[in-house]
C-alpha positions as CSV (number, residue, x, y, z in Angstrom):
1,M,100.7,128.9,140.7
2,T,98.5,130.6,143.2
3,Q,96.6,128.8,146.0
4,T,93.4,129.8,144.1
5,T,94.3,128.2,140.9
6,V,95.5,125.1,142.7
7,T,92.1,124.9,144.5
8,S,90.0,125.3,141.5
9,T,91.9,123.0,139.3
10,H,92.2,120.0,141.6
11,R,89.0,120.0,143.5
12,A,87.8,116.4,144.1
13,T,84.9,114.9,142.2
14,P,82.1,112.7,143.7
15,R,84.0,109.7,142.4
16,E,87.0,110.6,144.3
17,W,85.1,111.2,147.5
18,A,83.6,107.7,147.0
19,A,87.2,106.4,146.7
20,L,87.9,107.9,150.0
21,G,85.1,105.9,151.4
22,V,86.8,102.7,150.2
23,L,90.1,103.7,151.8
24,T,88.5,104.8,155.0
25,L,86.7,101.3,155.2
26,A,90.0,99.6,154.9
27,V,91.4,101.7,157.7
28,V,88.4,101.1,159.9
29,L,88.8,97.4,159.2
30,L,92.4,97.4,160.4
31,A,91.7,99.6,163.5
32,I,88.8,97.4,164.5
33,D,91.0,94.4,164.1
34,G,93.6,96.0,166.5
35,T,91.0,96.4,169.4
36,V,88.0,94.0,168.7
37,L,89.9,91.1,170.4
38,A,89.9,92.9,173.7
39,L,86.3,92.0,174.4
40,A,86.9,88.3,173.2
41,V,89.6,87.8,175.8
42,P,87.4,86.3,178.5
43,A,85.6,84.0,176.0
44,L,88.9,82.9,174.3
45,T,90.5,82.4,177.7
46,A,87.7,79.9,178.6
47,D,88.1,78.1,175.3
48,L,91.8,78.0,174.6
49,A,93.1,78.5,178.1
50,P,96.1,80.9,177.1
51,T,98.6,82.1,179.7
52,A,98.7,85.8,180.5
53,T,101.9,86.1,178.3
54,Q,100.1,84.4,175.4
55,V,97.1,86.8,175.9
56,L,99.5,89.7,175.4
57,W,101.1,88.2,172.4
58,I,97.7,87.5,171.0
59,G,96.9,91.2,171.4
60,D,100.0,92.8,170.2
61,V,101.7,90.4,167.7
62,Y,99.3,91.9,165.1
63,S,100.8,95.3,165.7
64,F,104.4,94.0,165.9
65,A,104.0,92.5,162.4
66,L,102.4,95.6,161.0
67,A,105.1,97.9,162.5
68,G,108.0,95.8,161.4
69,L,106.9,95.5,157.7
70,L,105.2,98.9,157.1
71,V,108.4,100.7,156.0
72,T,109.1,97.8,153.4
73,M,105.5,97.6,152.1
74,G,105.3,101.3,151.8
75,N,108.2,101.1,149.4
76,V,106.7,98.1,147.6
77,A,103.5,100.2,147.1
78,D,105.5,103.1,145.5
79,R,107.0,100.7,143.1
80,I,104.5,98.2,142.1
81,G,101.4,100.5,142.5
82,R,99.4,101.5,145.7
83,K,96.1,100.2,144.4
84,R,97.5,96.9,143.2
85,L,99.1,96.2,146.6
86,L,95.9,97.3,148.6
87,L,93.8,94.8,146.6
88,I,96.4,92.0,147.1
89,G,96.7,92.8,150.8
90,S,93.0,92.8,151.2
91,V,92.6,89.4,149.9
92,A,95.5,88.1,152.1
93,F,93.8,89.8,155.0
94,G,90.5,87.9,154.4
95,I,92.4,84.6,154.3
96,A,94.3,85.3,157.5
97,S,91.1,86.3,159.2
98,A,89.5,82.9,158.4
99,G,92.6,81.3,159.9
100,A,92.2,83.3,163.2
101,A,88.5,82.6,163.5
102,F,89.1,78.8,163.6
103,A,92.4,78.7,165.5
104,P,92.4,75.6,167.7
105,S,95.1,76.7,170.2
106,P,96.7,80.0,171.6
107,E,99.8,79.2,169.4
108,A,97.7,79.0,166.2
109,L,95.8,82.2,167.1
110,I,99.1,84.0,167.6
111,A,100.4,82.8,164.3
112,A,97.2,83.9,162.5
113,R,97.3,87.2,164.1
114,A,100.9,87.6,162.9
115,L,99.6,86.8,159.4
116,L,96.9,89.3,159.8
117,G,99.6,91.9,160.7
118,I,101.7,91.0,157.6
119,A,98.6,91.4,155.4
120,G,97.6,94.7,157.1
121,A,101.1,96.1,156.5
122,T,100.2,96.1,152.8
123,L,97.1,98.1,153.3
124,M,98.0,100.9,155.7
125,P,100.7,102.9,153.6
126,S,98.6,102.4,150.5
127,T,95.5,104.1,151.9
128,L,97.2,107.2,153.1
129,S,99.4,107.7,150.1
130,L,96.3,107.3,147.7
131,V,94.5,110.0,149.8
132,R,97.5,112.2,149.2
133,G,97.4,111.5,145.5
134,I,93.6,111.8,145.1
135,F,93.2,115.1,147.0
136,R,95.4,117.8,145.6
137,D,93.7,120.9,147.2
138,P,95.2,121.5,150.7
139,R,91.8,122.2,152.3
140,Q,90.1,119.2,150.8
141,R,93.0,117.1,151.7
142,T,92.9,118.2,155.4
143,R,89.1,117.2,155.4
144,A,89.9,114.0,153.7
145,I,92.5,113.0,156.3
146,A,90.1,114.0,159.0
147,V,87.7,111.3,157.6
148,W,90.6,108.9,157.3
149,S,91.7,109.7,160.8
150,A,88.2,109.2,162.1
151,G,88.2,105.8,160.6
152,A,91.4,104.9,162.5
153,T,90.4,106.4,165.8
154,G,86.7,105.6,165.5
155,G,87.5,102.1,164.2
156,A,89.7,101.4,167.2
157,A,87.2,102.6,169.6
158,A,84.3,101.0,167.7
159,G,86.2,97.6,167.9
160,P,84.7,96.6,171.3
161,L,81.2,97.6,170.2
162,V,81.4,95.3,167.2
163,G,83.1,92.5,169.2
164,G,80.3,92.9,171.9
165,A,77.5,92.8,169.5
166,L,79.0,89.5,167.9
167,L,79.8,88.0,171.2
168,E,76.3,88.3,172.4
169,H,75.3,85.6,169.8
170,F,78.3,83.9,168.4
171,W,81.7,82.4,169.6
172,W,84.8,84.5,169.8
173,G,86.1,83.6,166.4
174,S,83.2,85.7,165.0
175,V,85.2,88.9,165.6
176,F,87.6,87.7,162.9
177,L,85.1,86.0,160.6
178,I,83.2,89.3,160.1
179,N,86.2,90.8,158.2
180,I,85.6,88.6,155.2
181,P,82.4,90.4,153.9
182,V,84.1,93.8,154.4
183,I,87.1,92.6,152.5
184,V,84.8,91.6,149.6
185,V,83.3,95.2,149.6
186,I,86.9,96.7,149.7
187,V,88.1,94.6,146.8
188,V,85.2,95.1,144.4
189,A,84.6,98.8,145.2
190,G,88.4,99.4,145.2
191,A,88.9,97.8,141.8
192,V,86.3,100.1,140.3
193,L,86.9,103.4,142.2
194,L,90.5,103.7,143.2
195,P,93.1,105.2,140.7
196,E,96.5,103.5,140.4
197,S,99.6,105.5,141.5
198,K,103.2,104.8,141.8
199,G,106.3,106.6,143.0
200,G,109.1,107.6,140.8
201,G,111.6,105.0,142.0
202,R,112.3,101.8,140.0
203,T,115.2,100.6,141.9
204,P,114.7,97.1,143.5
205,I,114.0,97.3,147.2
206,D,117.1,96.5,149.4
207,L,116.2,93.1,151.0
208,L,118.9,93.6,153.7
209,S,117.3,96.8,154.7
210,A,113.9,95.2,154.8
211,V,115.2,92.5,157.2
212,L,117.0,95.0,159.4
213,S,113.8,97.1,159.7
214,V,112.1,94.2,161.3
215,A,115.1,93.0,163.3
216,A,115.3,96.6,164.8
217,I,111.7,96.7,166.0
218,V,110.6,93.3,167.2
219,P,113.5,92.5,169.5
220,V,113.4,95.8,171.4
221,V,109.6,95.6,171.9
222,Y,110.1,92.1,173.2
223,A,112.9,93.2,175.6
224,V,110.6,96.0,177.1
225,K,107.6,93.8,177.3
226,H,109.5,91.0,179.1
227,L,111.3,93.4,181.5
228,V,108.1,95.1,182.5
229,G,106.0,92.1,182.6
230,H,108.4,89.3,184.1
231,G,111.6,91.1,185.2
232,A,115.1,90.8,183.9
233,N,116.7,87.7,182.7
234,W,119.4,87.0,180.0
235,T,116.8,87.4,177.2
236,V,116.2,91.1,177.9
237,P,119.8,92.4,177.3
238,V,120.4,90.0,174.5
239,T,117.2,91.0,172.5
240,A,117.7,94.7,173.4
241,V,121.3,94.6,171.9
242,V,120.1,92.6,168.8
243,G,117.4,95.3,168.2
244,I,119.5,98.4,168.8
245,G,122.4,96.8,166.7
246,A,120.0,96.2,163.9
247,G,118.7,99.8,164.2
248,W,122.1,101.2,164.0
249,W,123.0,99.1,161.0
250,F,119.8,99.9,159.3
251,V,120.2,103.8,159.8
252,R,123.9,103.6,158.6
253,R,122.8,101.7,155.5
254,Q,120.1,104.1,154.6
255,R,122.5,106.9,154.5
256,R,124.6,105.1,152.0
257,L,121.8,103.8,149.6
258,T,120.8,105.8,146.5
259,T,117.2,104.8,147.1
260,P,116.8,104.0,150.8
261,L,113.8,102.4,152.4
262,I,113.5,105.5,154.8
263,D,114.4,108.9,153.5
264,L,116.2,110.2,156.6
265,Q,116.1,113.6,155.2
266,L,112.4,113.8,155.9
267,F,113.2,113.9,159.6
268,R,114.9,117.3,159.2
269,I,111.4,118.7,158.4
270,P,110.0,119.9,161.8
271,A,106.4,119.2,160.8
272,F,107.2,115.7,159.7
273,S,109.5,114.6,162.6
274,G,107.4,116.3,165.3
275,A,104.2,114.9,164.0
276,V,105.6,111.3,163.9
277,V,106.9,111.5,167.4
278,A,103.7,113.2,168.8
279,N,101.4,110.6,167.0
280,S,103.4,107.6,168.4
281,L,103.3,108.8,171.8
282,S,99.6,109.6,171.9
283,V,98.7,106.3,170.3
284,F,101.1,104.4,172.7
285,A,99.0,105.9,175.6
286,L,95.5,105.4,174.2
287,T,95.7,101.8,172.8
288,G,97.7,100.4,175.7
289,L,94.9,101.4,178.0
290,L,92.0,100.5,175.8
291,F,93.2,96.9,175.4
292,F,92.5,96.2,179.1
293,F,89.7,98.8,179.5
294,S,87.2,96.3,177.8
295,Q,88.1,93.6,180.3
296,Y,87.7,96.1,183.2
297,L,84.2,97.0,181.9
298,Q,83.1,93.3,181.7
299,L,84.9,91.6,184.7
300,V,84.9,94.5,187.2
301,R,81.9,96.6,186.2
302,G,79.9,93.5,185.2
303,F,78.8,94.8,181.8
304,S,77.9,92.3,179.1
305,P,80.1,92.4,176.0
306,L,77.6,94.4,174.0
307,L,77.1,96.9,176.9
308,A,80.8,97.1,177.4
309,G,81.3,97.9,173.7
310,A,78.6,100.5,173.8
311,A,80.0,102.0,176.9
312,E,83.1,103.1,174.9
313,L,81.2,104.8,172.3
314,P,81.7,108.4,173.7
315,A,85.3,108.2,172.5
316,T,84.2,107.1,169.0
317,V,81.4,109.9,168.6
318,A,83.8,112.6,169.9
319,S,86.7,111.5,167.5
320,I,84.3,111.6,164.6
321,A,82.7,115.0,165.6
322,V,86.2,116.5,165.0
323,I,85.6,116.3,161.2
324,A,83.1,119.2,161.6
325,V,85.6,121.6,163.2
326,I,89.0,120.7,162.1
327,G,89.3,123.1,159.3
328,L,88.1,126.1,161.4
329,L,90.5,125.1,164.2
330,T,93.4,124.8,161.9
331,R,92.8,128.3,160.4
332,R,92.2,130.0,163.7
333,V,94.9,128.3,165.9
334,G,97.4,126.8,163.4
335,P,98.6,123.2,163.0
336,G,101.3,123.1,165.7
337,R,99.0,124.6,168.5
338,S,96.1,122.6,167.5
339,I,98.0,119.3,167.7
340,G,99.5,120.3,171.1
341,L,96.1,121.4,172.4
342,G,94.4,118.2,171.3
343,L,97.0,116.1,173.1
344,A,96.8,118.2,176.2
345,V,92.9,117.8,176.1
346,A,93.5,114.0,175.7
347,A,95.9,113.9,178.7
348,V,93.2,115.7,180.9
349,G,90.7,113.1,179.8
350,M,93.0,110.2,180.6
351,A,93.6,111.6,184.1
352,G,89.9,112.0,184.5
353,L,89.5,108.3,183.4
354,A,92.0,107.3,186.1
355,F,89.8,108.9,188.7
356,A,86.4,107.8,187.3
357,E,87.5,104.1,187.2
358,G,87.2,104.1,191.0
359,L,83.8,105.6,191.2
360,P,80.6,103.6,191.4
361,T,78.8,105.1,188.4
362,Y,79.6,105.2,184.7
363,V,78.9,108.9,184.1
364,G,82.4,110.0,184.9
365,I,83.8,107.4,182.6
366,A,81.6,108.5,179.7
367,I,82.7,112.1,180.1
368,A,86.4,111.2,180.3
369,L,86.2,108.9,177.3
370,A,84.6,111.8,175.3
371,V,87.3,114.2,176.2
372,V,90.0,111.7,175.3
373,G,88.3,110.9,171.9
374,L,88.0,114.6,171.1
375,G,91.7,115.4,171.9
376,V,93.2,112.4,170.2
377,G,90.8,113.0,167.1
378,V,92.3,116.4,166.7
379,S,95.8,115.6,167.2
380,M,95.8,112.5,164.9
381,T,94.1,114.2,162.0
382,L,96.5,117.2,162.0
383,A,99.6,115.2,162.7
384,T,98.8,112.8,159.8
385,D,98.1,115.8,157.6
386,A,101.5,117.4,158.6
387,V,103.2,114.2,157.6
388,V,101.5,113.8,154.2
389,A,101.9,117.5,153.3
390,A,105.6,117.7,154.3
391,A,106.7,114.7,152.1
392,P,107.4,114.9,148.4
393,R,104.7,113.3,146.3
394,E,106.8,110.6,144.7
395,R,107.8,109.4,148.2
396,A,104.2,109.4,149.5
397,G,104.1,105.6,150.2
398,A,107.3,105.5,152.0
399,A,106.5,108.7,154.1
400,S,103.1,107.3,155.0
401,A,104.8,104.1,156.0
402,I,107.0,106.0,158.4
403,S,103.9,107.6,159.9
404,E,102.0,104.3,160.1
405,T,105.1,102.6,161.5
406,G,105.1,105.0,164.4
407,Y,101.4,104.5,164.9
408,E,101.6,100.8,164.8
409,L,104.8,100.6,167.0
410,G,102.9,102.8,169.5
411,V,100.1,100.3,169.5
412,A,102.4,97.5,170.0
413,M,104.5,99.2,172.7
414,G,101.4,100.5,174.4
415,I,99.8,97.1,174.7
416,A,103.2,95.5,175.9
417,V,104.3,98.2,178.3
418,L,101.1,99.6,179.8
419,G,99.5,96.1,179.7
420,S,102.5,94.5,181.4
421,L,102.5,97.3,184.1
422,Q,98.8,96.7,184.6
423,T,99.4,92.9,185.0
424,A,102.4,93.4,187.2
425,F,100.4,95.7,189.5
426,Y,97.5,93.2,189.5
427,R,99.7,90.3,190.7
428,A,101.5,92.3,193.2
429,N,98.2,93.2,195.0
430,L,97.0,89.6,195.2
431,D,97.5,87.3,198.2
432,A,100.6,85.2,197.9
433,G,98.5,82.1,198.2
434,A,96.2,82.9,195.3
435,P,95.7,80.1,192.8
436,D,97.9,80.1,189.6
437,R,94.9,80.6,187.5
438,V,93.9,83.7,189.5
439,R,97.4,85.1,189.3
440,E,97.5,84.6,185.5
441,S,94.8,87.2,184.7
442,L,91.4,88.5,186.0
443,A,89.8,86.6,183.2
444,G,91.4,83.4,184.5
445,A,90.1,84.3,188.0
446,A,86.6,84.7,186.6
447,Q,86.7,81.1,185.3
448,V,87.6,79.4,188.6
449,L,86.3,81.7,191.4
450,D,82.8,82.3,192.6
451,P,81.9,85.9,191.6
452,S,80.8,86.7,195.2
453,S,84.0,85.4,196.9
454,P,86.3,87.6,198.7
455,T,89.2,86.4,196.6
456,F,87.4,87.4,193.4
457,A,86.6,90.8,194.9
458,Q,90.2,91.3,195.8
459,A,91.3,90.4,192.2
460,Q,88.8,92.9,190.9
461,H,90.1,95.6,193.1
462,A,93.7,94.8,192.1
463,F,92.8,95.0,188.4
464,T,91.2,98.4,188.9
465,G,94.2,99.7,190.6
466,G,96.3,98.5,187.8
467,M,94.0,100.2,185.3
468,Q,94.2,103.4,187.3
469,L,98.1,103.3,187.3
470,A,98.0,102.7,183.5
471,S,95.7,105.5,183.0
472,V,97.9,107.9,184.9
473,C,101.0,106.8,183.0
474,A,98.9,107.4,179.7
475,A,98.0,110.8,180.8
476,V,101.8,111.7,181.5
477,L,102.7,110.4,178.0
478,L,100.0,112.5,176.3
479,A,101.1,115.5,178.2
480,V,104.7,114.9,177.0
481,A,103.5,114.5,173.4
482,S,101.7,117.8,173.8
483,V,104.9,119.6,174.7
484,V,106.8,117.9,171.9
485,A,104.0,119.1,169.4
486,L,104.0,122.7,170.7
487,R,107.9,123.0,170.7
488,V,108.5,121.1,167.3
489,I,105.7,121.3,164.9
490,P,105.5,124.7,163.0
491,N,102.3,126.7,163.4
492,R,101.8,127.0,159.7
493,Q,101.2,124.0,157.4
494,D,104.1,123.4,154.9
495,G,102.7,123.0,151.5
496,P,103.4,119.7,149.6
497,R,106.7,119.5,148.1
498,E,106.8,118.4,144.3
499,H,109.9,116.8,143.0
């Protein structure tokens, strides 16, 4: 069948574009929930008094749970139906949001965030695999994935704006409670507009593999997080060995199973493996920085929550603007070069952000954020498209889950590693006699110190230095991801394989 015939036969209808709107709304919700909490940290710190470690867990346990369960849920979606799982997960997400909104303690909030991640794991692979099934024409699929990616990147960047608007008028729990009306829209519209689709496999999911996939991810992330943030103790090697051992067992088991949770053969496709690696590194760099950037704008720059959220809009606008040029860029430059170029642009923007954070005005920050948003928008769209196009249609859910696992693991590791580096630098540059509350975090310092005191000024300076260090590290990671993309991802898009 020629490309012309495929295009004319499978062009999407208005109803299918409306279905894309529902799927994108689900992705926006998940992305916002990953970053909206950043602005609420000062408020919930005042209310719940969490330790610095608890603040990090509140931020990243959501992504830990998502990353650990995405592979399993992608396979569940292939078997029971992607639409069905998405609707079930949406209802669970709404219930968990209510639990997080009214959490009475840091421990309860961490538990609620974990439940949000579990529910979110049912949504992510379903959205991307449904996009794959709805849009059969390659050019329309690329455009649809650009919209989907804009929802992911724009939602992550818009999270602080949403949080800022809510925190101007309501308590910190409102950043979770706002999820519920959105969930109602997704469930009602999704039930009407979304088609059901399943994969070809009917073999029961291997429960041991599902357990091993979680056991391989969470202990390793914990080991890295603890080592960077608190130094080495006995828990670091023990958890690292447990995670690595579980990962080795998981890979070995997948090679023997007739229907594995992860089709390791997919990683032999350069477009697939290169895109997953590049995407994971870029998300690691971006989200690890943005989690603390909102605190920087409020506690160092003195912005209100709403103004801080608005100050991050350049990244959102730039990532959405990518939709208008992504098709032309792909045809003129090719997927591999376009992804590499986007990541290189994002690296330049991140380096510029490190410089601008030390300047007295906001203009440099705005320009750097726009450059970062533009670069990440291009790379995420095309890397996701490469993953979707390379995988066979009947394994769309599992392949999407691999891509999203890399994404969410990047989010979790970014917050854990870059956040811990930032915190370590902050503490190292405080006076040895600084009160414990000040050493915990800058948000804690703001609760106990006079804003005009020299000690608070020193804490602000230390926090800014930590942000600049994290920004430089993020720029280096984006540059590495750019090189990976240029060397590994082919410069032509492989067509979807039909099995």
